[in-house]
C-alpha positions as CSV (number, residue, x, y, z in Angstrom):
1,X,144.0,221.9,58.5
2,X,145.0,221.1,62.0
3,X,147.7,223.4,63.6
4,X,148.4,220.8,66.7
5,X,151.9,220.5,66.9
6,X,153.5,217.6,64.8
7,X,155.3,214.9,66.1
8,X,157.7,212.5,64.1
9,X,159.3,209.6,65.7
10,X,162.6,207.9,64.7
11,X,163.9,205.5,63.6
12,X,160.2,204.1,62.6
13,X,159.3,207.6,60.6
14,X,155.8,207.9,62.2
15,X,154.3,211.0,62.7
16,X,150.8,212.5,64.0
17,X,149.6,215.9,65.2
18,X,148.7,216.1,68.8
19,X,147.3,218.7,71.0
20,X,149.5,220.8,73.3
21,X,150.3,219.0,76.5
22,X,149.8,215.2,75.0
23,X,152.7,213.1,76.9
24,X,155.2,211.6,74.2
25,X,154.2,208.2,75.5
26,X,150.5,208.9,74.6
27,X,151.4,210.2,71.1
28,X,153.6,206.9,70.9
29,X,150.6,204.6,71.4
30,X,148.3,206.1,69.7
31,X,150.9,206.0,66.5
32,X,151.3,202.7,67.6
33,X,155.5,203.2,67.7
34,X,157.6,200.6,69.6
35,X,158.0,202.5,72.7
36,X,158.2,200.5,76.2
37,X,156.7,200.8,79.4
38,X,156.0,198.8,82.4
39,X,154.5,201.1,85.0
40,X,151.6,202.5,82.4
41,X,153.4,206.0,82.1
42,X,153.7,206.6,86.1
43,X,157.4,207.8,86.0
44,X,158.3,204.4,87.8
45,X,159.8,202.1,85.3
46,X,162.0,204.4,83.0
47,X,161.3,202.1,80.1
48,X,159.9,204.9,78.2
49,X,163.3,207.0,77.3
50,X,163.6,209.0,74.3
51,X,165.9,211.6,73.0
52,X,164.5,214.6,71.4
53,X,166.0,216.0,68.6
54,X,166.2,220.2,68.3
55,X,166.9,222.4,65.0
56,X,166.3,222.2,61.2
57,X,165.1,219.1,59.8
58,X,164.6,219.6,55.9
59,X,163.8,216.0,55.0
60,X,160.8,216.4,57.8
61,X,160.1,220.0,56.8
62,X,160.1,220.8,60.3
63,X,162.0,223.3,62.7
64,X,161.9,221.8,66.0
65,X,162.6,224.8,68.6
66,X,164.2,224.0,72.0
67,X,161.2,224.1,74.0
68,X,159.3,221.9,71.8
69,X,158.9,219.5,74.8
70,X,157.8,220.6,78.6
71,X,160.6,221.3,81.0
72,X,162.4,218.8,82.9
73,X,159.9,217.8,85.8
74,X,160.4,216.4,89.5
75,X,159.9,213.1,88.4
76,X,162.6,213.0,85.8
77,X,165.1,214.7,88.2
78,X,164.6,212.1,91.1
79,X,164.9,209.5,88.7
80,X,168.1,210.9,87.1
81,X,169.9,211.5,91.0
82,X,168.9,207.9,91.8
83,X,169.8,206.3,88.8
84,X,171.1,208.8,86.3
85,X,169.5,209.5,83.0
86,X,172.0,209.6,79.7
87,X,172.5,213.0,78.5
88,X,169.9,214.3,76.0
89,X,167.1,211.8,77.6
90,X,163.8,212.5,78.7
91,X,161.2,210.0,80.1
92,X,158.3,209.5,77.6
93,X,155.2,209.5,80.1
94,X,156.9,212.9,81.7
95,X,157.8,215.0,78.7
96,X,154.6,216.7,76.9
97,X,154.6,217.9,73.5
98,X,154.3,221.8,73.1
99,X,155.5,222.3,69.5
100,X,156.6,220.4,66.6
101,X,159.1,217.7,67.7
102,X,161.5,215.2,66.1
103,X,161.9,212.2,69.0
104,X,164.5,209.3,68.8
105,X,163.3,205.9,70.2
106,X,166.3,204.4,71.3
107,X,166.9,200.4,70.8
108,X,166.7,200.0,74.7
109,X,163.5,201.8,74.9
110,X,162.0,199.4,72.2
111,X,159.3,196.9,73.3
112,X,160.6,194.5,70.2
113,X,164.2,195.8,70.5
114,X,166.6,193.6,68.3
115,X,169.1,191.8,70.5
116,X,172.6,192.1,68.3
117,X,174.2,188.3,68.3
118,X,178.1,188.4,68.3
119,X,178.3,186.5,65.0
120,X,178.6,189.2,62.3
121,X,176.7,187.2,59.5
122,X,173.9,186.1,61.9
123,X,170.1,187.4,62.4
124,X,169.6,189.8,65.2
125,X,166.8,188.5,67.5
126,X,163.8,190.5,67.8
127,X,162.3,190.6,71.2
128,X,159.1,189.3,71.5
129,X,158.7,187.3,74.4
130,X,155.6,185.2,75.7
131,X,155.8,186.5,79.4
132,X,155.6,190.0,80.0
133,X,155.9,192.3,83.2
134,X,152.6,195.0,83.5
135,X,152.6,197.6,86.6
136,X,148.9,198.1,87.0
137,X,146.8,200.2,89.8
138,X,143.8,198.3,90.8
139,X,140.4,199.7,92.3
140,X,140.0,198.9,96.1
141,X,136.9,196.9,97.2
142,X,133.8,198.7,97.2
143,X,130.9,197.1,99.2
144,X,128.5,199.3,96.6
145,X,130.0,197.3,93.9
146,X,131.0,194.1,95.2
147,X,133.8,192.1,92.7
148,X,136.6,189.8,93.7
149,X,140.5,191.2,93.7
150,X,141.0,189.0,90.6
151,X,138.2,190.4,89.0
152,X,139.6,194.1,89.3
153,X,142.9,193.1,88.7
154,X,141.9,191.8,85.4
155,X,139.7,194.7,84.6
156,X,142.6,197.1,85.3
157,X,144.7,195.2,83.2
158,X,142.2,195.4,80.3
159,X,142.1,198.7,80.7
160,X,145.3,200.2,81.1
161,X,146.8,198.0,78.5
162,X,144.2,196.4,76.7
163,X,144.9,192.9,77.7
164,X,142.2,190.2,76.7
165,X,140.4,188.4,79.5
166,X,143.1,187.0,81.8
167,X,143.1,183.4,83.6
168,X,145.3,183.0,87.3
169,X,146.8,180.1,88.5
170,X,145.9,178.7,91.6
171,X,149.3,180.1,93.2
172,X,148.8,183.6,92.2
173,X,145.0,183.5,93.6
174,X,147.0,182.8,96.8
175,X,149.4,185.8,96.8
176,X,147.2,187.9,95.3
177,X,145.4,189.7,98.0
178,X,148.5,190.1,100.5
179,X,150.2,191.6,97.1
180,X,147.2,194.0,96.8
181,X,147.3,195.3,100.1
182,X,151.0,195.4,100.6
183,X,151.4,197.5,97.2
184,X,148.6,199.9,98.5
185,X,146.5,198.3,95.8
186,X,149.6,198.6,93.1
187,X,151.1,195.6,91.8
188,X,153.3,194.2,89.0
189,X,151.9,191.0,87.3
190,X,153.5,188.6,84.7
191,X,151.5,187.5,82.1
192,X,151.8,185.0,80.1
193,X,150.4,186.1,76.6
194,X,148.8,182.6,75.8
195,X,149.5,180.1,72.5
196,X,147.9,177.3,70.8
197,X,147.6,175.4,73.9
198,X,147.0,177.7,76.8
199,X,144.9,181.0,77.3
200,X,146.4,184.2,78.3
201,X,146.9,183.9,81.8
202,X,148.4,185.9,85.3
203,X,151.2,183.9,86.5
204,X,153.2,185.5,89.1
205,X,152.1,188.9,91.0
206,X,154.5,191.4,93.3
207,X,153.2,194.3,95.4
208,X,154.0,197.5,94.0
209,X,156.4,198.1,91.3
210,X,158.8,195.1,90.5
211,X,162.3,196.5,89.1
212,X,163.7,193.3,88.6
213,X,163.8,190.6,86.2
214,X,162.0,187.6,84.9
215,X,163.9,184.8,82.9
216,X,163.8,182.0,80.4
217,X,165.6,179.3,79.3
218,X,167.0,178.3,76.1
219,X,168.1,174.3,76.4
220,X,169.8,172.2,73.8
221,X,169.1,168.9,74.9
222,X,171.8,166.6,73.5
223,X,172.8,163.0,73.4
224,X,176.0,163.7,75.4
225,X,175.3,166.8,76.7
226,X,172.8,169.6,78.1
227,X,173.3,173.1,77.3
228,X,171.5,175.9,78.8
229,X,171.1,179.6,78.1
230,X,169.9,181.7,80.9
231,X,168.2,184.9,79.4
232,X,166.8,188.6,80.6
233,X,163.2,188.2,79.1
234,X,162.9,192.1,79.4
235,X,166.3,192.8,77.2
236,X,167.3,189.3,75.6
237,X,170.6,189.4,77.2
238,X,172.3,186.0,78.2
239,X,172.8,186.5,82.0
240,X,174.7,182.7,82.4
241,X,175.3,179.6,80.2
242,X,176.1,176.4,81.8
243,X,176.3,172.6,80.7
244,X,176.2,169.0,82.0
245,X,177.0,165.8,80.5
246,X,173.6,164.0,79.8
247,X,173.2,161.5,82.7
248,X,171.7,158.8,80.0
249,X,175.1,158.1,78.7
250,X,175.0,155.6,81.6
251,X,172.3,153.6,79.5
252,X,174.4,153.7,75.9
253,X,176.7,156.4,74.4
254,X,174.8,156.5,71.2
255,X,170.9,157.0,70.8
256,X,170.5,153.6,69.1
257,X,172.1,151.7,72.2
258,X,169.3,153.7,74.5
259,X,166.4,152.8,72.5
260,X,168.0,149.3,72.7
261,X,168.3,149.5,76.4
262,X,164.6,150.4,76.4
263,X,163.7,147.7,74.5
264,X,165.6,145.2,76.6
265,X,164.7,146.6,79.9
266,X,160.8,146.8,81.1
267,X,161.4,149.8,82.9
268,X,164.1,151.2,81.1
269,X,162.3,154.0,79.3
270,X,161.0,155.2,82.6
271,X,164.4,155.0,84.2
272,X,165.8,157.1,80.9
273,X,163.5,159.7,81.4
274,X,163.6,160.3,85.1
275,X,167.9,160.6,84.6
276,X,167.2,163.2,82.2
277,X,164.8,165.2,84.0
278,X,167.0,164.7,87.2
279,X,169.8,166.1,85.3
280,X,167.8,168.9,83.7
281,X,167.0,170.1,87.4
282,X,170.8,169.7,88.0
283,X,171.5,172.4,85.8
284,X,168.5,174.3,86.6
285,X,170.5,174.6,90.4
286,X,173.6,175.2,88.3
287,X,172.6,178.1,86.1
288,X,170.7,179.9,88.8
289,X,173.5,179.7,91.0
290,X,175.9,181.1,88.4
291,X,173.6,184.0,87.6
292,X,172.1,184.5,91.3
293,X,168.8,184.4,91.0
294,X,165.9,182.6,92.4
295,X,164.7,179.8,90.2
296,X,161.3,180.9,90.5
297,X,161.9,183.6,88.3
298,X,162.5,181.3,85.5
299,X,158.8,181.4,83.5
300,X,160.1,180.4,80.5
301,X,161.5,177.6,78.6
302,X,162.3,176.3,74.8
303,X,163.9,173.0,74.2
304,X,165.4,171.5,71.0
305,X,166.8,168.0,71.0
306,X,166.8,164.6,68.4
307,X,164.0,162.6,68.2
308,X,165.1,160.0,70.7
309,X,165.8,162.7,73.3
310,X,162.3,164.2,72.7
311,X,161.0,161.1,73.2
312,X,162.6,160.2,76.3
313,X,162.6,163.6,77.6
314,X,158.6,163.6,77.3
315,X,158.6,160.2,78.9
316,X,157.6,158.5,75.4
317,X,159.0,154.9,74.4
318,X,161.2,155.3,72.0
319,X,160.9,151.8,70.5
320,X,159.2,152.8,67.3
321,X,162.4,155.3,66.5
322,X,164.5,152.2,66.4
323,X,163.1,150.4,63.4
324,X,161.5,151.1,60.1
325,X,159.4,153.5,59.7
326,X,161.0,155.6,62.4
327,X,157.6,157.0,63.6
328,X,157.3,160.0,65.9
329,X,155.1,160.3,68.7
330,X,154.0,163.4,67.2
331,X,156.3,165.9,64.8
332,X,154.8,169.1,66.0
333,X,155.9,171.6,68.5
334,X,154.5,171.3,71.9
335,X,153.5,173.8,74.1
336,X,153.5,172.5,78.0
337,X,153.8,173.3,81.6
338,X,157.1,172.6,83.6
339,X,155.5,170.6,86.3
340,X,154.2,168.1,84.1
341,X,157.7,167.5,83.1
342,X,158.6,167.6,86.5
343,X,160.9,170.8,85.9
344,X,161.8,172.7,89.2
345,X,161.1,176.2,87.6
346,X,158.6,178.5,88.6
347,X,155.1,177.2,89.3
348,X,153.4,178.2,86.1
349,X,156.2,177.9,83.9
350,X,155.6,177.4,80.2
351,X,157.6,174.7,78.0
352,X,157.6,175.1,74.3
353,X,159.7,172.1,72.4
354,X,160.0,173.1,68.5
355,X,158.7,170.7,66.1
356,X,160.7,167.7,64.8
357,X,161.7,167.6,61.0
358,X,161.5,163.6,60.8
359,X,162.0,160.5,62.7
360,X,165.6,160.8,62.8
361,X,165.8,164.9,62.4
362,X,164.8,166.0,65.3
363,X,163.8,169.5,66.9
364,X,167.7,170.3,66.9
365,X,167.6,170.7,63.6
366,X,165.0,172.7,63.3
367,X,166.5,175.1,65.6
368,X,169.6,175.1,63.4
369,X,167.3,176.0,60.6
370,X,165.7,178.8,62.2
371,X,169.1,180.3,63.5
372,X,171.0,180.0,60.1
373,X,168.0,180.0,57.5
374,X,169.3,178.2,54.4
375,X,166.1,178.5,52.7
376,X,166.9,182.3,52.8
377,X,170.1,182.2,51.3
378,X,171.1,182.7,47.5
379,X,174.0,180.7,48.0
380,X,173.7,177.0,48.2
381,X,174.6,176.1,51.8
382,X,175.4,172.9,53.6
383,X,174.8,173.4,57.3
384,X,176.0,170.4,59.4
385,X,175.3,170.2,63.2
386,X,178.4,167.9,64.3
387,X,177.5,165.5,67.2
388,X,176.8,161.8,68.3
389,X,174.2,162.2,65.6
390,X,175.0,164.4,62.8
391,X,171.9,166.8,61.5
392,X,172.6,167.9,58.3
393,X,170.9,170.5,56.0
394,X,171.1,171.4,52.2
395,X,169.5,174.5,50.9
396,X,168.7,178.1,49.5
397,X,166.2,179.8,48.2
398,X,164.9,177.2,46.2
399,X,164.4,174.4,48.8
400,X,166.0,172.8,52.0
401,X,166.6,169.4,52.2
402,X,167.6,167.8,55.7
403,X,169.1,164.3,56.8
404,X,170.8,163.0,60.1
405,X,173.8,160.5,60.2
406,X,174.8,158.6,63.0
407,X,178.5,159.6,63.3
408,X,178.7,158.3,66.9
409,X,180.6,159.6,69.9
410,X,184.3,159.7,68.7
411,X,184.3,163.1,67.4
412,X,183.5,163.8,71.0
413,X,186.3,162.2,72.4
414,X,184.3,158.9,73.3
415,X,185.7,155.5,71.8
416,X,189.4,157.2,71.3
417,X,192.1,155.2,73.6
418,X,192.9,158.4,75.1
419,X,189.9,160.2,74.4
420,X,187.9,162.5,77.1
421,X,185.6,165.2,77.1
422,X,186.8,168.9,76.0
423,X,187.9,170.3,79.7
424,X,191.2,171.6,80.5
425,X,194.4,169.5,80.3
426,X,192.6,168.0,77.4
427,X,194.7,168.4,74.3
428,X,193.0,170.5,71.2
429,X,195.4,171.3,68.7
430,X,197.9,169.5,66.9
431,X,200.6,170.0,64.5
432,X,203.5,167.5,63.0
433,X,206.5,168.7,61.5
434,X,206.6,167.6,57.9
435,X,210.1,166.8,58.4
436,X,211.0,165.3,61.8
437,X,207.3,163.9,62.1
438,X,207.1,164.8,65.9
439,X,204.3,166.6,67.0
440,X,203.7,169.9,69.2
441,X,200.1,170.4,70.9
442,X,198.0,172.9,73.0
443,X,195.9,171.9,75.7
444,X,192.5,173.7,76.8
445,X,193.6,176.3,79.6
446,X,196.8,177.5,78.0
447,X,198.1,179.2,74.9
448,X,200.9,177.9,74.4
449,X,202.3,175.2,72.3
450,X,203.9,172.6,74.0
451,X,207.3,173.4,72.8
452,X,207.6,177.1,73.6
453,X,209.0,178.4,76.6
454,X,206.8,178.4,79.9
455,X,204.6,175.5,78.7
456,X,205.2,173.1,81.1
457,X,204.5,175.9,84.0
458,X,201.2,176.7,82.5
459,X,199.8,173.4,82.4
460,X,201.4,172.6,85.9
461,X,197.8,172.9,87.8
462,X,195.9,171.0,84.7
463,X,198.2,168.6,83.2
464,X,198.1,166.9,80.0
465,X,195.3,164.6,80.5
466,X,194.0,163.3,76.9
467,X,192.5,164.3,73.9
468,X,189.4,166.3,73.1
469,X,187.2,165.4,69.9
470,X,188.9,168.5,68.0
471,X,192.3,167.3,69.0
472,X,191.4,163.7,67.6
473,X,190.3,165.2,64.2
474,X,193.5,167.5,63.8
475,X,196.2,164.8,65.0
476,X,194.8,162.4,62.2
477,X,194.8,164.7,59.7
478,X,198.1,165.8,60.7
479,X,199.1,162.5,60.4
480,X,198.1,162.4,56.7
481,X,199.7,165.1,55.7
482,X,202.9,164.2,57.1
483,X,202.8,160.6,55.6
484,X,202.2,158.7,58.8
485,X,199.0,157.3,57.8
486,X,197.5,156.8,54.4
487,X,194.8,157.5,52.8
488,X,192.8,154.1,53.5
489,X,193.6,154.5,57.4
490,X,196.8,152.4,58.0
491,X,199.8,153.8,60.3
492,X,202.6,153.1,59.2
493,X,206.0,151.8,60.7
494,X,209.0,154.2,62.4
495,X,211.0,152.8,59.1
496,X,207.9,153.7,56.4
497,X,207.2,156.9,57.9
498,X,210.3,158.0,59.2
499,X,209.2,158.9,62.1
500,X,210.4,157.9,65.7
501,X,206.9,158.5,67.4
502,X,205.5,155.6,65.3
503,X,205.8,152.3,67.3
504,X,204.5,148.6,67.2
505,X,201.4,148.0,68.8
506,X,200.0,144.2,68.8
507,X,199.5,143.3,65.0
508,X,199.0,147.6,63.7
509,X,200.5,150.2,64.5
510,X,200.5,153.4,66.9
511,X,201.5,156.9,67.0
512,X,202.9,158.7,70.4
513,X,201.6,162.2,71.1
514,X,202.8,162.6,74.4
515,X,204.4,160.5,77.2
516,X,203.9,161.8,80.5
517,X,205.0,158.4,82.4
518,X,208.3,159.6,83.8
519,X,206.1,162.2,86.2
520,X,202.9,159.7,86.5
521,X,201.5,161.2,83.7
522,X,199.5,159.7,80.9
523,X,201.0,157.7,77.6
524,X,198.9,159.6,75.1
525,X,198.8,157.7,71.8
526,X,196.8,157.2,68.5
527,X,196.2,154.1,67.7
528,X,194.9,152.3,64.4
529,X,191.9,151.8,66.1
530,X,191.3,155.5,66.9
531,X,191.6,156.4,63.2
532,X,188.9,153.6,62.6
533,X,186.7,155.6,64.9
534,X,187.5,158.7,63.2
535,X,187.4,157.2,59.4
536,X,184.0,155.6,60.4
537,X,182.7,159.0,61.9
538,X,183.7,161.3,59.2
539,X,182.4,158.5,56.5
540,X,179.1,158.7,58.0
541,X,179.0,162.5,58.0
542,X,180.3,162.9,54.5
543,X,178.0,160.4,53.1
544,X,175.0,162.3,54.4
545,X,176.0,165.7,53.2
546,X,176.8,163.8,49.8
547,X,173.2,162.1,49.5
548,X,171.9,165.6,49.9
549,X,174.0,166.8,47.4
550,X,172.8,163.9,44.9
551,X,169.1,165.0,46.0
552,X,170.0,168.3,44.9
553,X,171.6,167.6,41.7
554,X,175.2,169.4,42.8
555,X,178.5,168.3,42.9
556,X,179.4,171.4,44.8
557,X,178.3,173.7,47.4
558,X,179.0,177.5,47.7
559,X,179.1,177.6,51.6
560,X,179.6,174.6,54.3
561,X,178.5,175.9,58.1
562,X,180.0,174.1,61.1
563,X,177.1,174.2,63.8
564,X,177.5,172.1,66.9
565,X,179.4,173.6,70.2
566,X,181.9,171.0,68.6
567,X,181.5,172.2,65.4
568,X,182.9,175.4,66.6
569,X,186.1,174.0,67.6
570,X,186.7,172.3,64.3
571,X,189.5,173.4,62.2
572,X,188.1,173.6,58.7
573,X,191.4,172.8,56.9
574,X,191.7,169.4,58.7
575,X,188.0,168.6,58.6
576,X,188.3,168.8,54.5
577,X,191.9,166.9,54.8
578,X,189.9,163.8,56.6
579,X,186.9,164.1,54.0
580,X,184.2,165.1,56.7
581,X,182.8,167.9,54.6
582,X,182.8,168.7,50.5
583,X,185.5,170.3,49.0
584,X,185.2,174.1,48.9
585,X,187.2,177.0,49.5
586,X,188.6,177.0,53.2
587,X,187.0,180.7,53.2
588,X,184.0,179.1,52.8
589,X,183.7,177.0,55.7
590,X,182.9,178.6,58.8
591,X,181.4,178.0,62.3
592,X,178.1,178.7,63.8
593,X,178.6,177.9,67.0
594,X,175.8,176.3,69.2
595,X,173.3,177.3,66.3
596,X,170.9,174.7,68.2
597,X,171.2,176.6,71.0
598,X,171.0,179.9,69.4
599,X,168.0,178.6,67.8
600,X,166.2,178.0,70.8
601,X,167.3,181.4,72.2
602,X,165.5,182.8,69.1
603,X,162.6,181.0,69.8
604,X,162.3,181.9,73.6
605,X,162.8,185.5,72.9
606,X,161.1,185.9,69.9
607,X,157.4,183.8,69.7
608,X,156.5,184.7,66.4
609,X,160.1,183.1,65.7
610,X,158.1,180.0,66.8
611,X,155.3,180.2,64.0
612,X,157.8,180.8,61.3
613,X,160.4,177.4,62.3
614,X,156.6,175.7,62.2
615,X,155.9,176.6,58.7
616,X,159.4,175.9,58.0
617,X,159.4,172.5,58.9
618,X,156.5,171.8,57.0
619,X,158.2,172.6,53.7
620,X,161.7,171.1,54.4
621,X,162.1,167.6,52.3
622,X,163.4,164.6,54.5
623,X,165.7,162.1,53.1
624,X,166.2,158.8,55.3
625,X,169.6,157.9,54.8
626,X,168.6,154.0,56.2
627,X,166.7,153.3,53.0
628,X,169.0,154.9,50.4
629,X,171.2,152.6,48.6
630,X,173.8,155.0,47.7
631,X,174.3,156.1,51.6
632,X,176.4,152.9,51.8
633,X,178.2,153.5,48.2
634,X,179.1,156.9,49.4
635,X,180.4,155.6,52.7
636,X,182.6,153.2,51.6
637,X,184.0,155.9,49.2
638,X,184.5,158.5,52.3
639,X,185.9,156.0,54.3
640,X,189.3,157.2,52.5
641,X,191.2,160.2,53.6
642,X,189.5,162.4,52.3
643,X,187.9,160.2,49.9
644,X,188.3,157.3,47.0
645,X,186.3,158.7,44.5
646,X,185.5,162.1,45.1
647,X,188.8,164.4,43.7
648,X,188.6,167.2,46.6
649,X,190.6,169.4,43.7
650,X,190.6,172.8,45.7
651,X,192.1,170.7,48.9
652,X,195.0,169.3,47.2
653,X,195.7,172.4,45.5
654,X,196.5,174.0,49.1
655,X,197.7,170.7,51.2
656,X,200.2,168.5,50.5
657,X,198.6,164.8,50.6
658,X,201.5,162.0,50.3
659,X,200.6,159.2,48.4
660,X,201.6,156.5,50.3
661,X,200.2,153.2,51.2
662,X,201.4,150.8,54.1
663,X,199.8,147.5,53.4
664,X,202.6,147.3,50.8
665,X,206.4,146.8,51.0
666,X,208.4,145.3,53.7
667,X,208.2,143.8,57.5
668,X,204.8,143.9,59.6
669,X,203.1,145.5,56.7
670,X,203.5,142.8,54.3
671,X,202.4,140.0,56.6
672,X,199.0,141.9,56.4
673,X,198.7,141.9,52.8
674,X,196.1,139.0,53.1
675,X,194.0,140.6,55.4
676,X,193.0,144.1,53.9
677,X,191.5,146.5,56.2
678,X,187.6,147.2,56.3
679,X,188.4,150.9,54.8
680,X,190.6,149.8,51.8
């Protein structure tokens, strides 16, 4: 039996015996312990920090003496003086084993460290990026054994880091010789570890030890907005987030309008491709400035998008997606070079695009599936990514179904008379008093209600400018609860509702939310057409969910998750009053924030997750709403608020819904009896 000291690593529990004098980093590598190091054990990078534990460990059957590791040395002293080491920490490359020892590897020292997302129920992200940094010492040229600098660099990386044979881009060859000589034959290289499309290759080189970061982008390319998260590929930290309006919106607010534009104009598809790429590059400039970094340090990017955006971003005509059978040019994931997409990142940056699920269910829905993992849930989970085109997932461990539903842009404030995008000054929350029938509201940029003291001063800079998507949902739902709008969607008159804010507006009635005309501000109202726009949008959303429930053979779900940047701001109660989502207890309705963006971030930071979602997509059952007869039936029923057929018993037990109907009675409403509304 060996008498060499026993080395035990936590939290992995891996153990082994090593000769006295073995560096802790060497022991960790030989045991396969997840201990980071960029400099290869030279005491430069400090990534290999460990915490030794001393005393008696009955669990492990060892007693650790105070001198179980070598004494603190000059390298550790220098690092501690310059940057500081936490109390009790040692550098794994400098501390050597002297006797039995228990060593903890802290989370920040692990190669595949977990990045905990803020939402408690979310899974952690395990770090395994496609591009990593390696510090290496390269043999100097030798006339007796001639070889190229690149060949000696590749050999050093193989010898010191066990990397496979590597290729190099032309830009690396141009920079290699000056970098080697300036660094005195020591360099740090960024290596893309390869994928199904590209072999492993060196993509950048720095002289000496490069102590900076390299970055990746997780991009959610939506119909209306483009959102980006800049991540440090060493730590997983999101260092900057930003978004812009999709410049394609000038070609049409909804996807089919853009497909139509491409069909009607010979150069239309190319124009939209150029526009979205130009917008993307503008976002990159914006996000790099926010993080105060050089754009060329962005070496990897992951994109998620719906099928039409997918094709137009890639420069593929989306014509086939505008007609049955809605055929995609490809549904597989794609690994591409950024330069081939005209993206201004690092010259050798790589781009990964998640797979699409079906012709109307895109890579954004795949990203939501990766983020929220309905296929791993014991509960029957309905995940709704609310946007111009809603992606809907329903599933549990048994199976997962998916569809999309064309909700249109009303949920984002478009096609609403006083609508606007979510920006300072926009009304985002509304309450209507059930007795006085008068409103109060909050605007983005202030925490005060409009009837609170100090509200006018708080919003003086932004003003009150309009109403955003979450605001229009809340005000229509509040109008329904206050008896100002009836179930079929008709706004009553002041006489019928008892609200002084209802007024005749052409052949229908409207509701006054805010009148700023005395101070040259806007008059913000909710018209009957606004209600109709919300009815159509919410009916499309609910009908898609109800269709999936039919296919699953259920009338109820256990949980509802509202995804999307917009979904994060929706009030579950108001959404259910409108009938946007199925009837469940309100505490079972949660927000996932921008789940598509989170899925993109997971795929960016962990290449294993890319394989996972590719397999998951192959197992998802796709439902095409356009050819399902029951979709239209559900749509008609869902046009009422909350629904003309489904009882919504849980909702009605907690929220009063007045039984009013304004196409009966006296005055203006009676004259409209012979012209029933389409939703009635």
